C-alpha positions in Angstrom: -4.3 12.7 6.5 -7.2 10.5 5.6 -6.9 7.2 3.8 -9.7 5.2 2.5 -9.1 1.7 1.1 -11.2 -0.3 -1.3 -10.9 -3.3 -3.5 -10.4 -6.2 -1.1 -12.4 -9.4 -1.3 -12.2 -13.0 -2.1 -9.6 -14.2 -4.7 -8.5 -17.7 -5.8 -4.9 -18.7 -5.6 -3.2 -17.6 -8.7 -5.8 -14.9 -9.3 -5.5 -11.0 -9.4 -6.9 -8.2 -7.2 -6.4 -4.4 -7.3 -6.6 -2.4 -4.1 -7.2 1.3 -4.2 -6.7 4.0 -1.5 -8.0 7.5 -1.7 -5.8 10.0 0.1 -6.8 13.5 1.3 -6.2 16.0 4.0 -2.6 17.2 3.2 -1.2 20.0 1.1 2.4 18.9 0.5 3.2 18.3 -3.1 3.7 14.6 -2.5 4.5 12.3 0.4 5.7 8.7 0.4 3.0 6.1 0.7 2.8 2.4 0.9 0.7 -0.7 1.7 0.9 -2.7 4.8 -0.7 -6.0 5.8 -1.5 -7.9 8.9 -2.7 -11.5 9.4 -3.9 -13.0 12.6 -1.0 -13.6 15.0 1.4 -11.6 13.0 2.7 -8.1 13.2 1.8 -5.5 10.6 4.3 -5.4 7.9 5.2 -3.1 5.1 4.6 -4.8 1.8 5.3 -2.1 -0.8 6.2 1.6 -0.8 6.6 4.5 -3.3 8.6 7.6 -2.7 7.6 11.0 -4.2 10.3 10.7 -6.8 8.7 7.4 -8.0 11.2 5.0 -6.4 9.5 1.7 -5.3 10.3 -1.0 -2.8 8.8 -4.4 -2.1 9.4 -7.1 0.3 10.9 -10.2 -1.3 7.8 -12.4 -0.9 5.7 -10.0 -3.1 8.4 -8.9 -5.6 7.5 -9.5 -9.3 3.9 -10.2 -8.2 2.7 -6.9 -6.7 2.9 -3.5 -8.2 2.4 -0.2 -6.3 1.5 2.9 -8.3 -0.1 6.3 -7.6 -2.2 8.7 -9.5 -1.6 12.3 -8.5 -4.7 13.6 -10.3 -6.8 15.6 -7.8 -10.5 15.1 -8.0 -13.1 16.4 -5.6 -11.5 16.2 -2.2 -9.1 13.4 -3.1 -5.5 14.5 -3.2 -4.2 11.3 -4.9 -5.0 7.7 -5.3 -2.6 4.8 -4.4 -3.0 1.4 -6.0 -1.7 -2.1 -5.3 -1.9 -4.5 -8.1 -1.8 -8.1 -6.8 -1.2 -10.9 -9.3 -0.5 -14.6 -8.8 -1.9 -14.3 -5.4 -0.9 -16.9 -2.9 -2.7 -18.3 0.2 -0.1 -16.5 2.3 -1.0 -13.2 1.0 -4.3 -13.3 2.8 -4.4 -10.5 5.3 -6.0 -7.1 6.2 -4.3 -4.6 3.9 -3.7 -1.0 5.1 -2.9 2.1 3.0 -0.3 4.1 4.7 1.2 7.5 4.3 4.5 9.0 5.6 5.2 11.9 7.8 6.0 14.9 5.5 9.6 15.0 4.4 10.3 11.4 5.1 11.5 8.7 2.7 10.0 5.2 2.7 12.8 3.3 0.9 16.1 2.4 2.3 17.0 0.1 -0.5 15.0 -1.7 -3.3 13.9 -4.3 -0.9 13.8 -2.5 2.3 11.1 -0.3 3.6 11.4 2.3 6.3 8.3 1.4 8.3 8.9 4.1 10.9 8.5 6.7 8.2 4.7 6.0 8.1 2.5 7.8 10.5 -1.0 7.5 8.9 -3.0 4.4 8.2 -6.4 3.7 6.8 -9.0 1.3 8.3 -7.9 -1.6 6.1 -9.5 -3.8 3.5 -9.6 -7.6 3.8 -8.0 -9.9 1.2 -9.1 -13.6 1.5 -7.4 -16.1 -0.6 -9.3 -19.4 -1.1 
């Protein structure tokens, strides 16, 4: 599984940003996917996840501000594209953001606000989000 993120950059507090992730290298109909982030001194944490059936989960700190979505349209070698729409961005949202994909057959969502981080086995290189 290959994951390539884009869309990071500098955003002002209260602003918006959209991250994208092109996924390739797998043949399953669909696998669960998500976005993680890591800031200096902190562990990498799951921020948002989406299961193949469309169910979504967010951590409380981004709920109602971030939206995860996926486009299953295949184009060239890209299997699908994952998005993270970030609105009302806060200083504490600054971090390296990683696109992530699950092992086949896993679910990413334990409950609306709970993400099974151990379901994720593939990560992109990350895209930096700076809030200032």
